[in-house]
N, C-alpha and C positions, 0 to 999 in steps of 0.2 A: 758779967757787966749787970748792973741792977737794970729792971724794968722802969721806964719813966711814964708818966702818964701821956696820952695823947692830945696832942693842940687841936682844938676847932679845924684848922685848916687842913690838917692831914684826915681828918675824915668828913669834911663838907662833899669830898665829892664820891662817897661810895652810893652803891646800886641801894641800900637800903637805909633807908632816912629813918628821923626820931618819928612817933605815931603821932598821929592827931587826934583830937579829942574826938571830932564828927566830920563828915563830908557833906559838902552843898552841893547838889546836884541842879539847883535854880540857879537862874539868872538873878544876880544880886548888885545893889549899887554898893560898891567896894568901899568908897571913901566918901563919908557924911549920909549913908544909908543903908549901911549892913546890919542886916537885921538882928535881934539880940538873942534870937534861940535858933537853932536848926534841929531838924532830926528829933523835937521835944525836948532837946537840951538848951539849959538857960546859959550863955556864953558870958564868961568872965575876963578882964583883961589878962593876957599872956595865953589865953586859950589859942592853939595851933587848930587849924581848918584848913583840909583838904577840898581846895574850889575846883569842881569838874562840871560845871554846868553852864558857864559862861555863855552867850551869844557868840563875842568876840571871844575864842578858844585862845588867841594868844595871852589871855588875862587868866588863864586858868594856870593852877599850881600849888604850891603850900604856902599858908599864910597862917601870921597872928594878929591876934586881937588888939588894936591898941587902945581903940576907944568903944566898951559895951555898948554905951548911949540906952535909949529905951525905946520900946518899938523896934524901928528900924533906921537910927540915925546913928549908929556905930560906925565906926572907920578900921577896916582891915589891912594890914601891910605886908609884902614878902617875909617870911621868914628869912632868916639871916643864911639859913642851909639853902635858898631856894631865890636868891635873889641876884646871882650872877651865872653869865653862861657857863663857867667851870663846875657849876655845883649842879646843873642838870644836864643828863644824859638818857639816852634811850634804855628803857629797861627798869627805871627806878620804882623801887616799891615800898610801899607805906601802909602802916596798917591804921586802921580806924577803931577805938576804944568803947566809944560810947555811940547811942541812938537808939531810939526806938526800933528803927528798922534795920539800918548799917552798923551796928554795933558787932564788934571784934570780926570786921571784914579787913580784906586784903585788898589793894588796889594796885595796878601796875602802868606805869607811863607807857604807852604802844609806840608814840611818836618816834621818828627813826633818827639818828644825828645827820649832822649837824644841828642845834638848835641854837636859836638867840633868844634869850627872854624879852618878852613883849613883842616880838614878832613871829615870832614860831608859834601855829596853833598846837596846842599839849593837847592830847588826849589819853583819858585813864580809863581802863576798864578793870572791873572786877576780876581779881585772880582767885583762882581754887584750884584744890589740890585733884580734883577729878578729871579724868579725861572722858570724850565722849567719841563714840563712833557715829558712822552715817547710816542712817536709814533708808533703805529703798523702798519708796511708795510707789509701786506701781511703774518703775522706770523713772521715776523721780527724787533722786536724791536729797534727804532733809538732813542738815546737820546742825548741830545746836551745841556749839565745843566751846560756847563763850558763858561764863555765870553772869545770868539775866536773860539769856535765852530761852525763850518759850516754845516749846513743842506742844500744838495745841491739837487734841482729838476731836473731832466733829462727828455727832452721832447722824447717819442717815437711817432711812428709811426702817422701822422697826428694829432699831437698833437703839441701847439706851447707853452711857458713859457716867459712872458716878465715880469718885474719888474718896479715900478716906484718909485724911491727913495725920491722926493718931498712929494708924497703922503702917500709914505711907504706900499704901494700895490702890492700883486701878482696877475697877470693876467695868468691862464690857458685856454688855448681855443682849440676846436677841428679844425682842417682845412680842406680843400678840401671837406666838408662833408656839405651838404645844404638839403633841402627839397626838390630840384629839380634835384639835380645833385652831382655827387663823383669825385672829382680829385686825383690824387696820386703824387700830387705837380709837379715836374719838368719834370716826365716821360710823358707829354702829354697824359695819358689816362683819360679819363673822362666817367663817367656814369650816364646816365639821361633817365627821365619816360616821355612817352607821352602814352597819351589815356589808363592807366594801363601798358602798356610794357616798359621793361628797353632795354635803346640803349645804346651799349658800342662805345666809339669811341677814335681811338688812331691819334693823330695828327689834329684831325679835321675832321677824316675820317672815318666813320660809318664802322664796319667791323662785329658788331654783333645784332641781336635784338630776344628778348626773348618776345615769347606771352604766354599766357595761354597753348596752346597747340599745339606752334609750334615755331621752333627756327631755325632764318633764320642768317647764316654766310656767310658774303661776301668773306671774304681770304681762307685761306689752311687750313685744319684740320689736326693736326699730333698727332695719337692715338696711344698706342700701344693695348689697349682694350677699345673699343668703342661698347656700344650696344644699338642698337636701336629697339624700341618697334613697331612704327607705319613706316611710311613713310619717308623715307631717298631721298632728291632731291638734285640731283649735278647736278649743272650746267656749271662746268669746267671740269678740267680731273682729275682722278686718279692716284696719283704717287705712288701706292705701288702694290705688287700682292694681288689678292683677293685666299687667300687659305683657305679651311674651317679648324676648327677646330679639325672634327672628321672626317674619309674618309668614303666614299658612305653615306651621311646624307644630305646634303642640294642640293637642284634644284636650275639651273639657270632659272628661269621663271618655268611657271605652264603650265596644260590644257587650262587654259583660259587666260592666261596671259604671254605672247609670247614676245621673244625679236624679234625685225624687221630684223635688219640684222646685218651679224657677221664678223668685218674685223681683218685679223692676218697678221702679216707680217713674222711669222715663217712657216713653211710647214706641220705640223703634226696635226692630230687631232685624238685624243686617244676616242676611242668607245669601252668601255667596254675591250675585248681582241683582238681588231681590229685597225689599223690604217691605216689613210686616209691621203696621202702625195701627195703633190705638187712635181713630180721630172722633174726637168727642164721642167716646163709647160706642162707634162703629170698626169694625175690623178694615183696614184697607192692604191692599197689596199692592206695592207700587215697583217701578224698577229702580233702578241703582240712582238714578236723578232724585228721588223723593217725589217726583210730581205725576208721572205717567202712570197709569195704573197696568199692571203685570197682568199680560194672557193667561188663562187657567186652559191647562190641556185635559183632555177628557182620555187620556192613554190609557188608564190603571182603571177607568171606570166603566163598568160593564151591566151593576145592577144596583139596587138602591142600596142595599146593604153595605155598598164600598164608599159610600159616603155618611149613610144614618146609621148610629149603632143600632136604633130602636127598628130598624128596616122599615122607616118612613118611606114612601114613595116620592119621588121627584115631583110629582104632579104633573101640571098640562096648564098649556096656556092656549084658549080657545076663541076666535073670532067671532064676531055676530051672525055669521054664516053657519057655516059648519067646519070651516078650516083650522084643524089646531096644529098646534108643536107640542109632542108628547118628549118632555125630557126623559120618559122613562126609556125612549127609544137609542138615548146613547151609547154608542159603544167604543170598546177600546182601538177603534180602526178609523174613528171618524173624530174631527176637530169641529165643533159645532158652533159659531158667533152666531147671537141672536141680539140684533141691533131692536130692541122695543121702541125707544123713540121713531125709528122710522116706522114701525109697524103702526104707531098712532097716528103718526103726521099721515099715513096713506088712507087712513080709514079701515084699517086692518083690523084694527085691534082697540077694544076701548078702554078707557083709562080705569075704568070703574073695576074691570075684568082682573087687574093686578094690581098686586099690592107692592107697594115701593118702601123703600127705607125711608123713614121719619127723621125730618131734622129742624130745628127754627133759623131764622135768618142768622143768626150769629155763629150757628155751628156748622153751616154749610160745608161741603167738602171743597176741595178744588175742581173747576169746571172743566177739566180736561180726563181725557179728549170727549170731542164731542159726541152728541146723542145718548148721554145719560140722562136718567131719570131717576129724581127724588121726590118725597113728597114737603111740602113746606109747611108747618103747621100754623106758624104767626105771621105769614104774609099781612101787609098792610090791609089789602083788601078782603082778605078772607083767607083760610086754606086751601092751596093749590097745590098742582103737580106743576115741575118745572123740571126743563131740561137744558141741558148745557150746551153751548155753542164754544165752546173750544177756550172761549174767556170767562163767560159769564153763564149765571143761570137765569133764565127766562121764563116765565109763564106761559103755559100752552093754550093760555085763554086769548092773549093780548100780545104773546111774544116781547111784551118788556122786561124788563130788568126787575128782578124780586128786591124787593125794599122791605 
């Protein structure tokens, strides 16, 4: 039986459709506003167009250019092999032959049956002969199994990624790290090695060197909690308070390793329950309240050289008769207190027989306890000796408060 030519209705519902010239992936006005070119191809009346980018996806499908128009005033109508329900079934495949980007590509209808033209959303995907597997990225499965899917690679720290379209290769490199040094890219930080040591540089200047048993820091060290088991050498300055974490636990130096000199800008040293203060150039030893003068015991003073390196004598204080108090007679078994104010007031001691510490009105120390004696050089009525009453300094001449 001779072969006969198939009729159009016999092949209209085949899954492979007649090719289209271009594919439109953007939303267009199909009637009275269709563009005159798609994918850089100028259309003519009768050209077939695969429409796949309509906002209303039920409008997608295969169209024929009825009026090419100019600009975007053309009209497209559904092709005769894609205008009734029986023409369209799931899995239809169509080739696109021209276009700058999508020439010679194959597209398939992935919408499932049943399909009603003008009602059912129609979705086309680019088909490919290639199969794709899954990529396990730290427990996350990444699947690129459709044409148009993009698998992106992002570079992390010290990683660079580049691709060569000609050789179709992907190059992943580690940057800033070599056998001799490590660089952090644009931050000017480099880490190198010399003779087994690690050297860190910033902007070409060495700031630290790490040896097997020593770390040398050229700049400042800022740390909220630094623990050093061996020796810490500081050639510069310390710019924060040195405060122990526990009271009465740590020592500044020891019996065999002592500090050489102590320079203070303040005027108080706290020794247990005693304060040593600089009061207007005079040495003052006070109790812990910072007001009451501390008592000095002579328990360890038996001879002048116990107090004076040049073996100067203690000297003596003598009254106008013959009675005397010989400070050289102090010994380590007796604690002697001498109230010079009481001696003068009782007439047993003349003021000119005693040298008192000298002050100005503005620099006199606290007047406690009572019975202290000082020399005030600029008292309003002239230089005078004053005594303390426990609150104020008073002139011994008239007992008035100095001013």
